C-alpha positions as MATLAB code, in Angstrom:
seq = 'MRKILKNVCVVSLLVMFVTTTTANAAGMIKDYHAYRIKGQNIRTVVPVVDSILSNEAEVKKLERNAYYATYGDGHYYMKFYPALQDTDVYIVTDENYDKENNDVTEFFKSQKFVYETLEDNEAYKEYKFDFIDYARSGALDGLFTLPDGLKPLKKGMSKLNDKMSKGNDKTSAIPYSEDNDPIDLTCVDQEEFYNADANVTVTINEYRLKNKENKYVHAFEYIVKNNSNTDIKVEKVYSERLAGLKDVTTSTFVDMDRLDLADNLGVPLAVATGGLSLGFTVANNVRLAMVVKEATRYAHSLPENYDLKANSSMRILCLKFKEDPQPLQFTIKKQGQTYQFAY';
ca = [
     137.972  188.441   66.783;
     141.071  186.705   65.386;
     142.782  190.073   65.011;
     142.033  190.990   68.642;
     143.317  187.644   69.909;
     146.412  188.086   67.777;
     147.036  191.506   69.330;
     146.657  190.052   72.830;
     149.175  187.307   72.034;
     151.668  189.805   70.616;
     151.463  191.972   73.732;
     151.790  188.910   75.973;
     154.911  187.763   74.126;
     156.329  191.270   74.377;
     155.865  191.237   78.145;
     157.562  187.825   78.405;
     160.451  189.021   76.241;
     160.961  192.196   78.259;
     160.812  190.228   81.502;
     163.341  187.602   80.481;
     165.795  189.957   78.770;
     165.745  192.680   81.423;
     165.683  190.550   84.564;
     169.403  189.839   84.260;
     170.179  193.559   84.441;
     168.576  194.131   87.832;
     167.121  192.272   90.758;
     163.648  190.817   90.428;
     161.308  192.196   93.070;
     160.510  189.501   95.611;
     158.285  191.379   97.988;
     155.935  194.316   98.410;
     154.962  194.890  102.012;
     153.559  197.640  104.222;
     153.007  198.438  107.880;
     150.848  200.979  109.676;
     152.303  202.793  112.677;
     149.389  203.505  114.983;
     148.910  206.840  116.727;
     151.979  208.477  115.169;
     151.498  211.148  112.510;
     153.983  211.250  109.623;
     155.312  214.634  110.786;
     156.419  212.923  113.989;
     157.862  209.779  112.390;
     159.863  211.127  109.422;
     162.204  213.428  111.433;
     163.151  210.437  113.603;
     163.810  208.322  110.509;
     165.886  211.110  108.937;
     168.057  211.473  112.030;
     168.824  207.736  112.073;
     169.297  207.127  108.340;
     171.409  210.250  107.772;
     174.356  208.299  109.232;
     173.827  205.296  106.939;
     176.151  205.426  103.904;
     174.065  202.810  102.096;
     170.869  204.874  102.311;
     169.844  207.591   99.872;
     167.076  210.043  100.721;
     164.630  210.437   97.848;
     161.812  212.900   97.332;
     158.547  212.924   99.294;
     159.555  210.888  102.379;
     161.106  208.010  100.420;
     164.450  206.213  100.864;
     166.540  203.807   98.787;
     169.173  201.499  100.263;
     171.657  198.991   98.866;
     173.050  196.311  101.175;
     175.365  193.931   99.292;
     173.312  192.506   96.434;
     170.006  193.563   98.007;
     168.042  196.700   97.187;
     165.367  198.282   99.356;
     162.839  201.027   98.641;
     160.890  202.482  101.566;
     158.350  205.295  101.591;
     156.319  206.829  104.411;
     152.743  207.960  103.802;
     150.314  209.924  105.980;
     147.330  207.899  107.186;
     145.580  210.696  109.102;
     146.710  210.180  112.703;
     148.741  207.096  111.706;
     151.679  206.554  109.331;
     152.021  203.922  106.604;
     155.401  202.457  105.606;
     155.651  200.830  102.168;
     158.628  198.568  101.396;
     159.858  196.963   98.156;
     162.866  194.647   97.977;
     164.557  192.107   95.718;
     165.689  190.001   98.700;
     163.781  187.408  100.708;
     162.115  189.457  103.411;
     161.105  188.355  106.902;
     158.009  190.462  107.515;
     157.938  189.779  111.248;
     161.564  190.489  112.134;
     163.695  192.911  110.146;
     165.444  196.275  110.461;
     162.174  198.167  110.083;
     160.332  196.243  112.801;
     163.398  196.638  115.031;
     163.185  200.385  114.451;
     159.500  200.352  115.418;
     160.308  198.499  118.612;
     163.227  200.789  119.489;
     160.885  203.796  119.229;
     158.098  201.960  121.082;
     155.822  202.398  118.069;
     152.660  200.300  117.975;
     152.407  198.844  114.473;
     150.535  196.300  112.369;
     150.614  194.845  108.873;
     148.719  197.144  106.532;
     145.373  195.687  105.458;
     144.096  198.672  103.458;
     143.814  197.449   99.847;
     143.168  200.918   98.408;
     146.303  202.224  100.088;
     148.314  199.230   98.829;
     147.113  199.888   95.271;
     148.101  203.542   95.423;
     151.507  202.908   96.975;
     152.354  200.220   94.418;
     151.501  202.497   91.513;
     153.600  205.307   93.024;
     156.574  202.938   93.305;
     156.288  201.583   89.757;
     155.849  205.059   88.307;
     158.933  206.258   90.191;
     160.978  203.158   89.330;
     160.223  203.648   85.639;
     161.790  207.111   85.851;
     165.175  205.395   86.327;
     165.684  206.693   89.865;
     165.922  203.207   91.400;
     168.749  201.550   89.509;
     168.901  197.993   90.825;
     165.220  197.256   91.379;
     163.636  195.667   88.324;
     160.156  196.618   87.191;
     158.503  196.237   83.796;
     159.291  199.241   81.574;
     156.474  201.376   80.262;
     156.365  199.767   76.826;
     153.508  202.010   75.723;
     155.199  205.311   76.595;
     155.366  206.557   72.954;
     151.669  205.762   72.531;
     150.839  207.630   75.730;
     152.664  210.729   74.501;
     150.883  210.663   71.160;
     147.469  210.125   72.720;
     148.138  212.886   75.245;
     148.865  215.398   72.470;
     145.805  214.288   70.506;
     143.524  214.448   73.526;
     144.873  217.866   74.495;
     144.182  219.168   70.999;
     140.670  217.708   70.948;
     139.787  219.144   74.354;
     140.638  222.747   73.452;
     137.501  224.858   73.447;
     135.458  222.072   74.983;
     133.104  223.453   77.630;
     133.394  220.237   79.631;
     137.058  220.960   80.394;
     136.706  224.673   81.154;
     136.940  226.121   84.656;
     133.783  225.805   86.727;
     132.906  228.914   88.798;
     133.372  228.648   92.558;
     130.314  227.844   94.636;
     129.902  226.928   98.282;
     129.805  223.146   98.794;
     128.564  221.932  102.158;
     127.769  218.315  101.285;
     129.636  215.558  103.186;
     132.748  214.044  101.580;
     132.627  210.261  101.207;
     136.369  209.701  100.734;
     139.200  208.399  102.907;
     140.977  211.275  104.634;
     144.706  210.512  104.552;
     146.061  213.666  106.166;
     145.045  216.756  108.095;
     146.901  219.948  109.002;
     145.777  223.098  110.782;
     147.358  226.543  110.509;
     146.649  229.803  112.315;
     147.445  233.267  111.008;
     147.515  235.571  114.017;
     147.571  238.818  112.015;
     144.323  238.055  110.205;
     142.969  235.916  113.067;
     142.155  233.175  110.576;
     142.418  229.404  111.008;
     142.947  227.197  107.945;
     142.303  223.450  108.231;
     143.495  221.318  105.312;
     142.151  217.804  104.732;
     143.662  215.548  102.049;
     141.560  212.739  100.534;
     142.187  209.640   98.436;
     139.890  209.570   95.399;
     138.042  206.380   94.465;
     138.603  206.250   90.719;
     141.641  206.020   88.467;
     142.556  209.707   88.693;
     143.837  208.952   92.207;
     147.034  207.730   90.541;
     147.859  211.361   89.781;
     145.858  213.636   92.074;
     144.364  213.853   95.547;
     141.349  215.898   96.592;
     141.877  218.686   99.114;
     139.414  220.444  101.389;
     140.306  223.848  102.852;
     138.179  225.121  105.730;
     138.890  228.802  106.342;
     137.517  230.174  109.608;
     137.234  233.835  110.502;
     137.819  233.855  114.265;
     137.255  237.590  114.721;
     134.089  239.539  115.501;
     134.338  241.546  112.278;
     133.680  240.532  108.674;
     136.595  239.979  106.308;
     136.852  239.795  102.522;
     138.740  236.959  100.887;
     139.894  239.002   97.896;
     141.785  236.236   96.113;
     142.830  232.615   96.475;
     145.566  231.513   94.116;
     147.890  228.578   93.469;
     150.911  228.151   91.204;
     149.621  224.764   90.070;
     146.351  222.943   90.639;
     144.873  220.061   88.647;
     141.865  220.945   86.523;
     139.278  218.638   85.049;
     141.103  218.733   81.714;
     144.348  217.577   83.369;
     142.600  214.726   85.140;
     140.686  213.424   82.138;
     143.735  213.653   79.858;
     146.005  211.826   82.307;
     143.432  209.119   82.875;
     142.564  208.719   79.202;
     146.179  208.109   78.148;
     146.975  205.818   81.097;
     147.362  202.685   79.016;
     148.842  200.388   81.661;
     145.906  198.183   80.800;
     145.532  198.232   77.049;
     141.951  199.223   76.316;
     140.912  196.902   73.520;
     137.513  197.219   75.164;
     137.200  200.631   73.516;
     136.457  198.734   70.316;
     134.348  196.003   71.898;
     132.404  198.006   74.457;
     132.713  195.188   77.020;
     135.272  194.243   79.687;
     138.120  192.161   78.318;
     141.027  190.424   80.051;
     144.282  191.457   78.414;
     148.003  191.060   79.104;
     149.853  194.366   78.876;
     153.223  195.992   79.343;
     151.923  197.578   82.542;
     151.099  196.492   86.053;
     149.175  193.288   85.733;
     146.956  190.898   83.870;
     143.431  192.012   84.623;
     140.057  193.218   83.459;
     139.725  196.562   81.791;
     136.637  198.677   81.190;
     135.967  200.843   78.153;
     137.494  204.324   78.379;
     134.153  206.078   77.998;
     132.867  204.268   81.106;
     136.002  204.976   83.140;
     136.126  208.625   82.091;
     132.479  209.114   83.034;
     133.284  207.839   86.530;
     136.379  210.054   86.727;
     134.557  213.180   85.555;
     131.675  212.583   87.948;
     134.027  212.339   90.936;
     136.611  214.947   89.941;
     134.202  217.704   88.854;
     133.292  218.476   92.446;
     136.928  219.381   93.200;
     137.720  221.152   89.918;
     135.927  224.459   90.502;
     137.792  227.739   90.196;
     139.073  229.360   93.385;
     136.979  232.054   95.108;
     137.471  235.803   94.673;
     135.965  238.706   96.635;
     134.185  236.353   99.009;
     132.626  237.981  102.081;
     133.399  235.856  105.128;
     131.203  236.837  108.044;
     132.450  237.175  111.610;
     132.958  233.852  113.415;
     132.029  231.853  110.324;
     133.780  229.498  107.892;
     134.083  228.937  104.167;
     135.034  225.760  102.337;
     137.299  225.415   99.280;
     137.679  222.139   97.366;
     140.495  221.525   94.872;
     142.681  218.881   93.225;
     146.460  218.778   93.648;
     149.017  216.758   91.736;
     150.492  214.164   94.078;
     154.069  214.564   92.864;
     154.037  218.352   93.354;
     151.268  219.617   95.669;
     151.351  223.410   95.682;
     149.870  225.529   98.519;
     146.967  227.929   98.191;
     147.878  231.601   98.544;
     145.353  233.846  100.272;
     144.857  237.609  100.049;
     142.490  238.785  102.793;
     141.258  242.295  103.582;
     140.192  243.166  107.116;
     139.314  246.658  108.378;
     141.358  248.346  105.654;
     144.400  246.087  106.126;
     145.557  243.469  103.601;
     147.031  240.186  104.777;
     148.690  237.523  102.646;
     149.628  233.961  103.596;
     149.989  230.562  101.963;
     149.282  227.023  103.214;
];
């Protein structure tokens, strides 16, 4: 017990040291805040934002609908997220921020957008992790966030876990099977595509997962509908990069933002870490069981040579990495003709 308490104290002192020595090099974050634009999909909002901010010398466009601005001594990070038919706007700054009246709310008003303060805690949690992960990459020089003090340990554990998982049946690909059960997850985005040549409609739903793997991946549901009066064969569905169960469990296992001393104790333990917060952690075997249970449903292999009857639909579930979601590529045969498309 004394050894464990000693370890906790050492980590706590490390956090305090990093905070005090690094804070002078960049601005301390004073506010995290988010809004939800009602009734406006992200594909409507972002082009308007781009057209306005493209003329702002202080604003830099980042990847995945994010922006970074420097005004005097103040730094601002802003990212837009899909919220199904709405759009979320997440803001981080090192200046005192008036949440009711600022440049962003003025923009909303100028576009006659109906908006509200975001009250979705799960969304807040995801957006904050995305920001901290991105800030740690060094892309946001000027905004201070705690460095990933356990990065070397993560790399070592990742290699070890990858080596241990080789040949393990639990991490192998699971054959495709039709899944018609309801999905009890928050749908954050939806797109629909129509391929006129094959007369096929593809609806794509994106979901936020409930467990820790949501930091890295989202679940996707593809509904492929054959609109014609003749049967078609879905010869192959392929993607350059999808997340498998092995990827998810490895990423989650080595995510040490909350140092898992509980692995040794087998009980929850409050610890201070070099990560996001001071909070309770649960043993890795418990967390991984929850992750595997949720992720397995979306980690099946993609279908091949699937007969899709006339005027019927098929469903494909998969996991995509959030930082680089790749489309699915379809090869479909219909009345002797082969059609290929990707969404």
